[in-house]
A tleap script that builds the chain and sets N, CA, C and O, in Angstrom:
source leaprc.protein.ff14SB
mol = sequence {
  NMET LYS PHE SER GLN GLN PRO GLY HIE ILE
  PHE ALA ARG ASP GLU ASN GLY THR LEU LEU
  ALA GLU VAL THR PHE PRO GLU ARG GLU GLY
  VAL ALA VAL ILE ASN HIE THR PHE VAL ASP
  ASP SER LEU ARG GLY GLN GLY VAL ALA GLY
  GLN LEU LEU GLN ALA VAL ALA ASP THR LEU
  ARG ARG GLU GLY ARG LYS ALA SER PRO THR
  CYS SER TYR ALA VAL HIE TRP PHE ALA THR
  HIE PRO GLU GLU GLN ASP LEU LEU CVAL
}
set mol.1.N position { 0.906 -0.990 -0.046 }
set mol.1.CA position { -0.011 0.148 -0.085 }
set mol.1.C position { 0.668 1.065 -0.135 }
set mol.1.O position { 1.655 0.981 0.595 }
set mol.2.N position { 0.565 2.065 -0.774 }
set mol.2.CA position { 1.327 3.355 -0.930 }
set mol.2.C position { 0.926 4.367 -0.016 }
set mol.2.O position { -0.259 4.644 -0.199 }
set mol.3.N position { 1.481 5.068 0.952 }
set mol.3.CA position { 1.044 6.089 1.823 }
set mol.3.C position { 1.427 7.445 1.435 }
set mol.3.O position { 2.488 7.553 0.819 }
set mol.4.N position { 0.641 8.667 1.728 }
set mol.4.CA position { 1.006 9.695 1.230 }
set mol.4.C position { 1.317 10.438 2.822 }
set mol.4.O position { 0.873 9.956 3.865 }
set mol.5.N position { 1.868 11.255 2.779 }
set mol.5.CA position { 2.409 11.919 3.934 }
set mol.5.C position { 2.226 13.402 3.903 }
set mol.5.O position { 2.358 13.935 2.801 }
set mol.6.N position { 1.849 14.410 5.280 }
set mol.6.CA position { 1.699 15.600 5.263 }
set mol.6.C position { 2.166 15.942 6.808 }
set mol.6.O position { 1.918 14.951 7.495 }
set mol.7.N position { 2.589 16.701 7.373 }
set mol.7.CA position { 2.966 17.273 8.557 }
set mol.7.C position { 2.139 16.480 9.876 }
set mol.7.O position { 1.034 16.930 10.177 }
set mol.8.N position { 2.595 15.504 10.519 }
set mol.8.CA position { 1.647 14.774 11.467 }
set mol.8.C position { 0.666 13.953 10.781 }
set mol.8.O position { -0.194 13.501 11.537 }
set mol.9.N position { 0.561 13.649 9.606 }
set mol.9.CA position { -0.350 12.716 9.258 }
set mol.9.C position { 0.263 11.856 8.028 }
set mol.9.O position { 0.727 12.419 7.036 }
set mol.10.N position { 0.231 10.509 8.165 }
set mol.10.CA position { 0.492 9.582 7.117 }
set mol.10.C position { -1.233 8.845 6.870 }
set mol.10.O position { -2.076 8.653 7.746 }
set mol.11.N position { -1.329 8.573 5.489 }
set mol.11.CA position { -2.455 8.215 5.324 }
set mol.11.C position { -2.480 7.380 3.657 }
set mol.11.O position { -1.488 7.323 2.931 }
set mol.12.N position { -3.648 6.877 3.360 }
set mol.12.CA position { -4.035 6.021 2.150 }
set mol.12.C position { -5.317 6.389 1.720 }
set mol.12.O position { -6.191 6.195 2.565 }
set mol.13.N position { -5.706 6.893 0.586 }
set mol.13.CA position { -7.081 6.706 -0.098 }
set mol.13.C position { -7.009 6.008 -1.516 }
set mol.13.O position { -6.106 5.863 -2.340 }
set mol.14.N position { -8.222 5.670 -1.459 }
set mol.14.CA position { -8.575 5.062 -3.002 }
set mol.14.C position { -8.756 5.858 -3.990 }
set mol.14.O position { -9.002 7.052 -3.818 }
set mol.15.N position { -8.679 5.417 -4.916 }
set mol.15.CA position { -8.755 6.053 -6.320 }
set mol.15.C position { -10.082 6.758 -6.404 }
set mol.15.O position { -10.360 7.264 -7.491 }
set mol.16.N position { -10.884 6.857 -5.479 }
set mol.16.CA position { -12.197 7.851 -5.523 }
set mol.16.C position { -11.870 9.090 -4.010 }
set mol.16.O position { -12.640 9.942 -3.567 }
set mol.17.N position { -10.577 8.762 -3.583 }
set mol.17.CA position { -10.572 9.649 -2.526 }
set mol.17.C position { -11.036 9.177 -1.272 }
set mol.17.O position { -11.096 10.012 -0.370 }
set mol.18.N position { -11.393 7.962 -1.018 }
set mol.18.CA position { -11.836 7.835 0.353 }
set mol.18.C position { -10.954 7.167 1.115 }
set mol.18.O position { -10.408 6.096 0.849 }
set mol.19.N position { -10.786 8.096 2.446 }
set mol.19.CA position { -9.784 7.486 3.576 }
set mol.19.C position { -9.623 6.040 3.545 }
set mol.19.O position { -10.762 5.578 3.606 }
set mol.20.N position { -8.694 5.009 3.473 }
set mol.20.CA position { -8.366 3.859 3.747 }
set mol.20.C position { -7.789 3.397 4.981 }
set mol.20.O position { -8.152 2.499 5.739 }
set mol.21.N position { -6.549 4.414 5.041 }
set mol.21.CA position { -6.006 4.296 6.547 }
set mol.21.C position { -5.202 5.514 6.885 }
set mol.21.O position { -4.653 6.247 6.062 }
set mol.22.N position { -5.191 5.692 8.630 }
set mol.22.CA position { -4.461 6.912 8.395 }
set mol.22.C position { -3.771 6.886 9.808 }
set mol.22.O position { -4.401 6.146 10.563 }
set mol.23.N position { -2.819 7.386 10.323 }
set mol.23.CA position { -2.243 8.164 11.563 }
set mol.23.C position { -2.040 9.238 11.840 }
set mol.23.O position { -1.406 9.956 11.067 }
set mol.24.N position { -2.429 9.616 12.820 }
set mol.24.CA position { -2.252 10.873 13.544 }
set mol.24.C position { -1.152 11.336 14.294 }
set mol.24.O position { -1.235 10.984 15.470 }
set mol.25.N position { -0.143 12.007 14.025 }
set mol.25.CA position { 0.806 12.542 15.197 }
set mol.25.C position { 0.983 13.848 15.096 }
set mol.25.O position { 1.815 14.351 14.341 }
set mol.26.N position { 0.250 14.463 15.816 }
set mol.26.CA position { 0.528 16.172 15.841 }
set mol.26.C position { 1.836 16.378 17.091 }
set mol.26.O position { 2.009 15.729 18.123 }
set mol.27.N position { 2.586 17.472 16.559 }
set mol.27.CA position { 3.450 17.546 17.501 }
set mol.27.C position { 3.263 18.492 18.599 }
set mol.27.O position { 2.906 19.619 18.254 }
set mol.28.N position { 3.421 18.285 19.798 }
set mol.28.CA position { 2.829 18.914 21.019 }
set mol.28.C position { 4.498 19.265 22.160 }
set mol.28.O position { 4.955 18.346 22.839 }
set mol.29.N position { 5.085 20.511 22.155 }
set mol.29.CA position { 5.988 20.531 22.955 }
set mol.29.C position { 7.313 19.897 22.345 }
set mol.29.O position { 8.172 19.280 22.976 }
set mol.30.N position { 7.299 20.153 21.112 }
set mol.30.CA position { 8.772 19.175 20.395 }
set mol.30.C position { 8.379 17.606 20.642 }
set mol.30.O position { 9.386 16.900 20.696 }
set mol.31.N position { 7.384 17.032 20.774 }
set mol.31.CA position { 7.289 15.568 20.582 }
set mol.31.C position { 6.111 15.372 19.848 }
set mol.31.O position { 5.123 16.105 19.892 }
set mol.32.N position { 6.294 14.013 18.941 }
set mol.32.CA position { 4.951 13.864 18.362 }
set mol.32.C position { 4.282 12.918 19.106 }
set mol.32.O position { 4.820 11.944 19.631 }
set mol.33.N position { 2.842 13.262 19.167 }
set mol.33.CA position { 1.762 12.653 20.202 }
set mol.33.C position { 1.097 11.595 18.756 }
set mol.33.O position { 0.519 12.056 17.772 }
set mol.34.N position { 1.339 10.398 18.969 }
set mol.34.CA position { 0.712 9.599 18.156 }
set mol.34.C position { -0.743 9.332 18.867 }
set mol.34.O position { -0.904 8.623 19.860 }
set mol.35.N position { -1.561 9.900 18.303 }
set mol.35.CA position { -3.022 9.810 18.868 }
set mol.35.C position { -4.225 9.589 18.126 }
set mol.35.O position { -5.304 10.089 18.443 }
set mol.36.N position { -4.034 8.795 17.077 }
set mol.36.CA position { -4.854 8.121 16.218 }
set mol.36.C position { -4.439 7.378 14.944 }
set mol.36.O position { -3.754 7.828 14.026 }
set mol.37.N position { -5.163 5.744 15.095 }
set mol.37.CA position { -4.640 5.179 14.129 }
set mol.37.C position { -5.932 4.710 13.837 }
set mol.37.O position { -6.750 4.539 14.741 }
set mol.38.N position { -6.288 4.405 12.222 }
set mol.38.CA position { -7.539 4.028 11.214 }
set mol.38.C position { -7.194 3.044 10.542 }
set mol.38.O position { -6.000 2.973 10.253 }
set mol.39.N position { -7.960 2.151 10.155 }
set mol.39.CA position { -7.627 1.171 9.014 }
set mol.39.C position { -9.277 0.763 8.750 }
set mol.39.O position { -9.984 0.157 9.555 }
set mol.40.N position { -9.652 1.223 7.513 }
set mol.40.CA position { -10.806 0.501 6.784 }
set mol.40.C position { -11.300 -0.869 7.252 }
set mol.40.O position { -10.390 -1.697 7.299 }
set mol.41.N position { -12.219 -1.216 7.525 }
set mol.41.CA position { -12.675 -2.849 7.593 }
set mol.41.C position { -12.141 -3.417 6.780 }
set mol.41.O position { -11.422 -4.354 7.127 }
set mol.42.N position { -12.264 -3.107 5.444 }
set mol.42.CA position { -11.892 -4.179 4.251 }
set mol.42.C position { -10.462 -4.333 4.125 }
set mol.42.O position { -9.984 -5.224 3.423 }
set mol.43.N position { -9.633 -3.369 4.882 }
set mol.43.CA position { -8.258 -4.222 5.028 }
set mol.43.C position { -7.777 -4.409 6.575 }
set mol.43.O position { -6.629 -4.212 6.972 }
set mol.44.N position { -8.598 -4.719 7.163 }
set mol.44.CA position { -8.131 -5.413 8.711 }
set mol.44.C position { -7.534 -6.546 8.324 }
set mol.44.O position { -7.793 -7.284 7.373 }
set mol.45.N position { -6.580 -6.625 9.280 }
set mol.45.CA position { -5.894 -8.187 9.245 }
set mol.45.C position { -4.923 -8.323 8.270 }
set mol.45.O position { -4.423 -9.441 8.141 }
set mol.46.N position { -4.419 -7.105 7.306 }
set mol.46.CA position { -3.435 -7.204 6.313 }
set mol.46.C position { -1.784 -6.408 6.828 }
set mol.46.O position { -0.817 -6.090 6.136 }
set mol.47.N position { -2.030 -6.291 8.321 }
set mol.47.CA position { -0.955 -5.359 8.630 }
set mol.47.C position { -0.867 -4.137 8.082 }
set mol.47.O position { 0.282 -3.768 7.839 }
set mol.48.N position { -1.925 -3.246 7.761 }
set mol.48.CA position { -1.508 -1.864 7.441 }
set mol.48.C position { -1.600 -1.004 8.693 }
set mol.48.O position { -0.971 0.053 8.648 }
set mol.49.N position { -2.069 -1.193 9.458 }
set mol.49.CA position { -1.920 -0.451 10.702 }
set mol.49.C position { -0.204 -0.407 11.197 }
set mol.49.O position { 0.489 0.589 11.400 }
set mol.50.N position { 0.117 -1.666 11.287 }
set mol.50.CA position { 1.762 -1.896 11.387 }
set mol.50.C position { 2.483 -1.234 10.516 }
set mol.50.O position { 3.338 -0.460 10.947 }
set mol.51.N position { 2.307 -1.383 9.208 }
set mol.51.CA position { 2.680 -0.584 8.019 }
set mol.51.C position { 2.594 0.946 8.519 }
set mol.51.O position { 3.582 1.664 8.667 }
set mol.52.N position { 1.798 1.178 8.660 }
set mol.52.CA position { 1.485 3.053 9.084 }
set mol.52.C position { 2.120 3.034 10.294 }
set mol.52.O position { 2.709 4.113 10.230 }
set mol.53.N position { 2.462 2.483 11.531 }
set mol.53.CA position { 3.592 3.036 12.463 }
set mol.53.C position { 4.813 2.897 12.174 }
set mol.53.O position { 5.715 3.597 12.631 }
set mol.54.N position { 4.962 1.870 11.294 }
set mol.54.CA position { 6.388 1.703 11.031 }
set mol.54.C position { 6.977 3.051 9.756 }
set mol.54.O position { 8.124 3.301 9.387 }
set mol.55.N position { 5.663 3.692 9.355 }
set mol.55.CA position { 6.171 4.511 8.449 }
set mol.55.C position { 6.265 6.053 9.712 }
set mol.55.O position { 6.936 7.040 9.411 }
set mol.56.N position { 5.634 5.986 10.793 }
set mol.56.CA position { 5.794 7.077 11.456 }
set mol.56.C position { 7.022 6.954 12.205 }
set mol.56.O position { 7.593 7.971 12.597 }
set mol.57.N position { 7.461 5.850 12.431 }
set mol.57.CA position { 8.798 5.912 13.310 }
set mol.57.C position { 9.988 5.620 12.344 }
set mol.57.O position { 11.099 5.688 12.869 }
set mol.58.N position { 9.938 5.311 11.039 }
set mol.58.CA position { 10.884 5.721 10.085 }
set mol.58.C position { 10.983 7.773 10.172 }
set mol.58.O position { 11.981 8.413 10.499 }
set mol.59.N position { 9.941 8.209 9.861 }
set mol.59.CA position { 9.907 9.558 9.639 }
set mol.59.C position { 10.603 10.196 10.830 }
set mol.59.O position { 11.630 10.837 10.605 }
set mol.60.N position { 10.106 10.076 12.192 }
set mol.60.CA position { 10.494 10.555 13.237 }
set mol.60.C position { 12.160 10.069 13.339 }
set mol.60.O position { 12.895 11.053 13.267 }
set mol.61.N position { 12.688 9.142 13.447 }
set mol.61.CA position { 13.960 8.506 13.341 }
set mol.61.C position { 14.379 9.697 12.256 }
set mol.61.O position { 14.936 10.695 12.715 }
set mol.62.N position { 14.176 9.631 11.122 }
set mol.62.CA position { 15.030 10.686 9.955 }
set mol.62.C position { 14.936 11.885 10.213 }
set mol.62.O position { 15.713 12.604 9.585 }
set mol.63.N position { 13.997 12.557 11.189 }
set mol.63.CA position { 13.925 13.875 11.441 }
set mol.63.C position { 14.672 14.101 12.699 }
set mol.63.O position { 14.981 15.271 12.921 }
set mol.64.N position { 15.089 13.034 13.732 }
set mol.64.CA position { 15.504 13.387 14.707 }
set mol.64.C position { 14.625 13.770 15.902 }
set mol.64.O position { 15.010 14.587 16.739 }
set mol.65.N position { 13.019 12.946 15.981 }
set mol.65.CA position { 12.491 13.314 16.596 }
set mol.65.C position { 11.714 12.302 17.757 }
set mol.65.O position { 11.635 11.110 17.461 }
set mol.66.N position { 11.280 12.645 18.749 }
set mol.66.CA position { 10.800 11.545 19.684 }
set mol.66.C position { 9.266 11.440 19.642 }
set mol.66.O position { 8.691 12.296 18.969 }
set mol.67.N position { 8.543 10.533 20.253 }
set mol.67.CA position { 7.346 10.415 20.298 }
set mol.67.C position { 6.571 9.723 21.501 }
set mol.67.O position { 7.126 9.004 22.331 }
set mol.68.N position { 5.319 10.008 21.490 }
set mol.68.CA position { 4.730 9.475 22.556 }
set mol.68.C position { 3.271 9.000 22.246 }
set mol.68.O position { 2.397 9.825 21.979 }
set mol.69.N position { 3.052 7.810 22.283 }
set mol.69.CA position { 2.005 7.205 21.698 }
set mol.69.C position { 0.864 7.312 22.887 }
set mol.69.O position { 0.965 6.938 24.056 }
set mol.70.N position { -0.208 7.916 22.250 }
set mol.70.CA position { -1.491 7.605 23.363 }
set mol.70.C position { -2.728 7.000 22.939 }
set mol.70.O position { -3.664 6.910 23.734 }
set mol.71.N position { -2.818 6.561 21.709 }
set mol.71.CA position { -3.888 5.659 20.925 }
set mol.71.C position { -3.354 4.278 21.260 }
set mol.71.O position { -2.185 3.910 21.376 }
set mol.72.N position { -4.555 3.561 21.397 }
set mol.72.CA position { -4.419 2.131 22.007 }
set mol.72.C position { -3.406 0.968 21.101 }
set mol.72.O position { -2.779 0.015 21.562 }
set mol.73.N position { -3.512 1.446 19.623 }
set mol.73.CA position { -2.762 0.590 18.900 }
set mol.73.C position { -1.322 1.081 18.663 }
set mol.73.O position { -0.595 0.299 18.050 }
set mol.74.N position { -0.886 2.059 18.989 }
set mol.74.CA position { 0.333 2.684 18.876 }
set mol.74.C position { 1.330 2.289 19.997 }
set mol.74.O position { 2.511 2.005 19.797 }
set mol.75.N position { 0.509 2.311 21.589 }
set mol.75.CA position { 1.068 1.989 22.696 }
set mol.75.C position { 1.484 0.458 22.551 }
set mol.75.O position { 2.567 0.084 22.999 }
set mol.76.N position { 0.598 -0.431 21.911 }
set mol.76.CA position { 1.009 -1.778 21.911 }
set mol.76.C position { 1.759 -1.957 20.427 }
set mol.76.O position { 2.349 -3.037 20.402 }
set mol.77.N position { 1.850 -1.474 19.630 }
set mol.77.CA position { 3.063 -1.535 18.554 }
set mol.77.C position { 4.133 -1.217 18.767 }
set mol.77.O position { 5.018 -1.803 18.143 }
set mol.78.N position { 4.545 -0.047 19.834 }
set mol.78.CA position { 5.577 0.063 20.430 }
set mol.78.C position { 6.143 -0.824 21.435 }
set mol.78.O position { 7.326 -1.166 21.461 }
set mol.79.N position { 5.278 -1.169 22.230 }
set mol.79.CA position { 5.435 -2.521 22.813 }
set mol.79.C position { 5.999 -3.638 22.390 }
set mol.79.O position { 6.871 -4.217 23.038 }
set mol.80.N position { 5.504 -4.083 21.146 }
set mol.80.CA position { 5.742 -5.286 20.644 }
set mol.80.C position { 7.207 -4.999 19.560 }
set mol.80.O position { 7.783 -5.824 18.851 }
set mol.81.N position { 7.460 -3.780 19.724 }
set mol.81.CA position { 8.648 -3.432 18.805 }
set mol.81.C position { 10.121 -2.795 19.235 }
set mol.81.O position { 10.719 -1.813 18.795 }
set mol.82.N position { 10.408 -3.600 20.110 }
set mol.82.CA position { 11.535 -3.371 21.001 }
set mol.82.C position { 12.755 -2.417 20.633 }
set mol.82.O position { 13.374 -1.637 21.356 }
set mol.83.N position { 12.935 -2.774 19.047 }
set mol.83.CA position { 13.749 -1.905 18.352 }
set mol.83.C position { 13.658 -0.457 18.138 }
set mol.83.O position { 14.581 0.315 17.880 }
set mol.84.N position { 12.379 -0.196 18.286 }
set mol.84.CA position { 11.948 1.101 18.264 }
set mol.84.C position { 11.674 2.089 19.446 }
set mol.84.O position { 11.227 3.193 19.135 }
set mol.85.N position { 11.907 1.795 20.859 }
set mol.85.CA position { 11.795 1.776 22.061 }
set mol.85.C position { 12.647 3.344 22.008 }
set mol.85.O position { 12.138 4.318 22.562 }
set mol.86.N position { 13.975 3.449 21.285 }
set mol.86.CA position { 14.190 4.488 21.587 }
set mol.86.C position { 13.742 6.086 21.230 }
set mol.86.O position { 14.254 7.175 21.493 }
set mol.87.N position { 12.425 5.632 20.437 }
set mol.87.CA position { 11.825 6.699 19.822 }
set mol.87.C position { 11.151 7.388 20.649 }
set mol.87.O position { 10.651 8.467 20.333 }
set mol.88.N position { 11.017 6.735 22.105 }
set mol.88.CA position { 9.693 7.053 22.823 }
set mol.88.C position { 10.711 7.911 23.897 }
set mol.88.O position { 11.870 7.717 24.263 }
set mol.89.N position { 9.520 9.134 24.269 }
set mol.89.CA position { 10.098 9.909 25.537 }
set mol.89.C position { 9.954 9.181 26.987 }
set mol.89.O position { 10.382 9.733 28.001 }
savepdb mol mol.pdb
quit
């Protein structure tokens, strides 16, 4: 799946512009707060949410930023990816 990116937002839309998946991570006090993950029912179980979180982690690492996950999926993803723990505040 190909993702698009804007500051604090990584997402995918279908050819009609319908949102299929997204993760939001607005910056607060210099930290990316990962506060929302969404995957359309048609894509559930295909690893799309994990791909979104990996894209966030890659972006934050590239930019030298830290993260504070608040959405339940992001909290779980970081807990199961110890190689990304250094991104957390």
